N, C-alpha and C positions, 0 to 999 in steps of 0.2 A: 797150464795156467792153473789148473784146477789143485795143484800141489800148494802147499805153504810156499811163503816166499824167502829168501835165502836173503834177511837184514845186511847180514855183514859185505855182499856185495853188492847191496843198494835194490832198488826196484827195477824191475822186467822194463825197457825203455817202452813196449808197447803195453803196459797195463793201462795208461789211460785209455788210449783207443780202443782196449778191447772193451773196459767198461763200458764203453759208450757205443759198441754195437749191442750190446743187451739191452733186453725190454725194462720196464722201470724194473718191475717185479723181479727180473732175475737181477738186476744190478744191486738191488736192494739186500738179496737175499747176499750178497757174494761183498755186498760194503759191510754187513753185519754179521759175517761169518769170521768169528775171533781166530777159529783155528788158523785159520787161512792168511792170516793180517800178524801175527801176535809173531815176536821172537822169542828164539827159544831161552832167555831171561828174564821172561815174562810166563813162562808157566812155573805151576805150581811145583814144588820137590817132590819126588818121589820118597815112596814109604811112608812108617808112620808116623805122623808128627801132629802135634794137638794147635802150634800157630807158626805160624810161616811170616818171618819176618824181615819185610823185602825193607833195604835200607840200598836210597837212592837219589844221586844227584837229581835237580832239579831239572824236569824236560823230559826224564827218562820215561815216562808213561807209567807212574805209580798210580793215579786216581785211576787212566784206564782199566789196568790191570785186576785192583780191587773189585770195579765195578763191574768188570765181564765176569771176576770169579762171584760174584754175589749174581750176576745175571744166569750165570750155568747153574749155579746152587737151586733156585728159586724155581726156573723151569722145568728141573726137572726132579724136583723135590715136593712134590703136592703137602702145603698144611705147613710146609718151613715155617720157623719163626725165626729171625734175623735180626740182630741188633746192629745199627749204624751209629759207629758215635764218634764225635770231631770234638773237637778245643770248646765250639760256641753251636748253637742249633742253629746258627748263621749259614758258619762254614759248612755244619751237614749240608744246608740247604743246596747253598750257592755252590758248592763244590762234588759232594758227593749224588746229587740227585738233579740238581739243575744244572753242572755246568755243562762244560764242552764235552770233557771226559765222561758226564756223570750218569744216573742209571736210564733217565730219559731217552736222551741222547743215543745210549748206545744199543736203546734196543728196537728193533723190527716192527714195523706197523702191527703185525699180525700178533705182537705178543710183546705191549708196552704197558708197563703195572698204568692201574690206579693211582693217584697219587691227591692225596688228601693231605693238603698243603695244615691245617688246621689242628689236624690230628698226628701228625709228623709220623705220617702212615703210607707206604706203596703196600700192595694188593694186586699182585699176579691173577688170570682167570684160575688156575688152578688151586687157589686159598691160601699160597705162599704169602708172606705177610713181612716184611721189610720196614722196624719202626728207628725213629732217629733219637739222639741221647745227645745228652750237652756231658762231656768230662768237666766244665764246672760246675756240675752240679751230679756232684758222684752219689746224693741220693736218693736221684729216680732212677737209677740201676735197681734199686730194691723194689722187690716183688715179680717181675718177668723172669720169663724162661725162655731158654734160645738154642737151637740148635745149631748156631753158625752167627759170627761177627764180623765184620770189617770196622777198622780201625782207624782213622786218617791221619796221618799227623802226629803220630803220638807224642814224639820231642818237647812238642809245645801246649802243650796238655796241662791247662792249672789244674792242681791236685792230682797230677797222674798218678801215682801209686793209688792211689785210695779209689781214683776209675774205673782202674785196671782190676782191681780186687774186688770189690760190689760187680763189675762184670761179667770176672771170673765165676762167683757164685750165683751165675744165673745162667751159666751154659749148661745143662742137667738136661736138656733135652735129646734123644739119641744114647745111641751106644758109643758114638766118637764126636764130640763136639768141635768145632774148626773153627779158627780166627785167623783171619788175614791180619797184619799192621805195617802199615805204611805210613813209611815218615824220611823226610831227609834225615841223615843221622848227626845227633848232637850226643855229647855223653850227660846225657842228663838219667839223675836214677832211675828213671823206669829202664829206657833203654838200657842202660848197665844190668840190667838185674835181669832181664827178657835174656842177655847175650851169654849167660852163664846157668837160665832154666831147661833141665831136663826137657825132651818135645818141643821145644824150640829149633826151625830151621834157621837161622839168617843167611841170606841171599843179598846181593848188589847187585851195582852197576853203576856208571855213569852218565853222565848227559849228552856224551857223544854217539850212546849209542842206540840213540834214538835221531841222531844228524838230521836223516833220512825226510823223518817229518816234522823236523823246528828250521827257523828261517836264517839261512847261510848267513847271514848280517851281522843276525843277534848273537849267532852260537861261536861268530869268528870273534866279536866283540866282547865277547865275555870272555872265551881262551886269551884275548889280548890283555884287556885289565886285570882278571883276576887269578890267570894261568899261574901254576908253583904258588901261591900265597896259601896261607891257612884257610881262608874262609873258599879259595877255590877247589882247595881240596875236599872240602867238606861239600859246598853246594854243586859242583859242578864233579866232582871225581866221586863223590860218596862214601868220604871217608870217614870213619869214626875217629876223632881227635880225642885224645884223650886231653885232663889238665897241662900245661905248661908247666914247666919244669921252675920252680921255685914263684907258684902264683901266688897272688896277693890274696885274690879269691877263689874258690873252687865253685864247681856247680851244685855241689853237696852242701855246701855252705848255704848258696842262694835260695836252696831247696827248702832249707831250715827256716830262712827267714820269709819266708813266701805266708802273706798272707792274703785276701781276699780283700775286692775292690770294698765292698762295704763295711768295713773293720774301720775303715779311716773315722767317719764321722765329721764333726765340726773341725778343723783344724786349728789349732792356737797360734800359728806363724806359718805362712807359707816363703818361701821362697825359690828363686827359679836362679839356676845355674847356665849358664850360656860358654858355648866353644867356639867363637868366631872363625870361620875358616881364613888363612892367612890372605888368599886371592879371590875375587870374586868370581865366582862359577868352579870355584877350585872342588876342595874336601867339601862334607858335610858341613852343617853349622847345629853342634849341639844344644840342646836344649832340654833339660830335665829339669823338671817341678816335683820339690821335697817339703813334706808338710812336718811340722812339731805337732802331736797327735797331746791329745789331755794327759794320756798315761804316761807321757814322758819319753816314749818311743818317739823315731823319725820315719815318716813313710817316704820312700819313693812312691809318687803318685803317676804322676806320666812321663813319657819319653816323647815329646813333639817336638823332636831334631827334622831339619828339612834336607835336604841332599841337594847340593850344588845348586844354591841359589845368591843372587846379587844381594848384597847387604840391606835392601828396603825391604827386601822378602822378608827375610829371616830375622829381621828387627818386629817388621810384622808378626809373624809369627811369636815371637815374644811376648808382644802386646795381647795379641789374642791368648795365649795360655795363661799371662797374669790375670785378666779379666775373667777368664773362666774359675780361676781356684784364688782371687783377692791377695795377690800376692803382695807383698810390703818392701821388697827387695831383690835387683838381681848382682848376682854377684857373677863375674864376665874375666874370663880369660883376656890380660890385657895385652899379649906379645905384639899385636899390631897395632900398639896405641892407644893406651886407655883413653884418652879425649875423642880420640876416632871410635869407638865402643861407643862412647855415653851421647857423642853426636849423631850417633848411626839411628840409635834405641829412641831417643830425642825426637828425629823425625819422621817417628812410626807413632807417635805421640804415648810414647813410657815415660811418665814422670815419677815413675820409681828411684830412689838411690840407687846407685850405681856403684858397688862396689869391685875395684882392678885388683886380680892377684896373680903373679907373675911367672908363669909356667915354670921359668928355668931354674928358676930357686924355690918354688913351692909345690910342685908336683909328687916330686915322691915321699915329702915331708908333708904333703897331707893326706894322701892316699895311704900310708898306711897305718895312722890312726883311725881314720874312716874303714877300713877292711878288720881291725881292731875292734869297731864298733858293729860292725855285723857280726862278730865271734862272741861279743857278749849278749848279744839278743836286742840289742838298742837301735838296729834299724830293720828295715820290714819292706819288702818289696807289695805294693797293693796291686797286685796283677803281674802277669809274663810280660816282660820287654826284652825279647829274645835279643835283637841285635846290641841293646846297651850290653846284656849281660855276658854276652858274647865277647865283647871290648875289657869291659870287668875281670873276666877270668885271664884275659891276656896280660893285666898288669902284673910284672915281676919285682921281688923285693929288691931293695937298689935303685928305684928309679926307670928299670927297663920295659921294654912292651913286643909282646909277640901272640898279639892277637890279631882278629880280622882286619885289614888295613891300613892306611900307609900311619895314620894315628888315632888314638882313642877319643875322638870328639865328644861321642855320648858318655863314654867313660870320664873323662875329663871333668865334663859339664857335672858328672853326677856329684863326682869329688868334691866339686866347687860347693854346689851346694849343701851336701849333707854336712861339710869343714863348719861352715856358717852356721847351720843351726846346732853341732853339735859343740862348737865353741858359747856360744849364746848359752846352750845350757850347763854346759865346765863353768863358765863364771858366775851363773847364777843372775843373769839377766832376761831371761824367759820370762814371759807375761804368766802369771799361774802355773808357774814349774818351781816347782820345792827341789834343790841340790843336796843330796843328803850324801 
């Protein structure tokens, strides 16, 4: 029982009984012995590497792998300086430090680091220190020096390449600084770039590799719903999916159009695009907020979509988004009946004008000029909207769709909102906007 478990065959039948026979101290020792529990695909690659890029499906055990790598390094390297970088400080705290598989949870009682939340710092008894950073603030990585780093979910980092480059310039302690980057694979510029860089060793794995530590019913449901789909290949199989053939939007295009949430200022006008589900409890209801800015650009400012909600619930979500942003119009797909959409919104006290658009005649015609507006720099994304962006990258020339889900509910809602604002700018009817 003291050898590592062969997780390919599942845990031994008597494992729980064996652990119960141990004293509390012995049980904690074995429960926190990562070399005993980890699978082969959770071991660092052999050889001389600079970056270990772990691309794997959800539930694979990426967080546990990254945390255990940091823990071993900190416990065996007195005075180590380690960077912990996530998409935001909130995610760094909630996932990397305080999460179920975070650094505090996996540490044995006799080697648990002291955590100073206000200082964004963990300190081990031997003087090793890990500091939290947000990829949303690349400049915060100027100044410090590190000998190791764990970067979590790099595919969703805002300002991904800028944050990564600033981090790399801090990796100057010791003769061979190393970085572990754990993420569900998405073909964003940073991930695609790392796949080609010297010294980067990519490894991967599917959600199913960790099936003995996951809920059986949950895993079965995920495979039933998403198995064989593009979303399932990415999120469950851990496959790196490139842009689809003939895509109107590419990952690189969206990244070029990225802006900070603080770049919006006070908008001139706000419109909400809505793509209602065809049936109650069916697909998600796409709800996307777009704003006309004073510099004549148009910004996607929020994806307020709700999943599998009855009409009154999604209508209330539209009302809440309208109140947050001071919207003056709702543009809604009307395949389920324009009067029904307007009536549902009225029940939720949405008193804004509702303009109905019909998907069968308008989807391709509206999507293509909207994508062209991105190419011209007229549209920006004020933040990162991963689910929405995945759908936009599934739109194809001619009206086809090859993205995640049965229909691009978020993407359609986004197109309706942006098309409304772009048409107003083109016709010169928007207040405070001069058309040239």
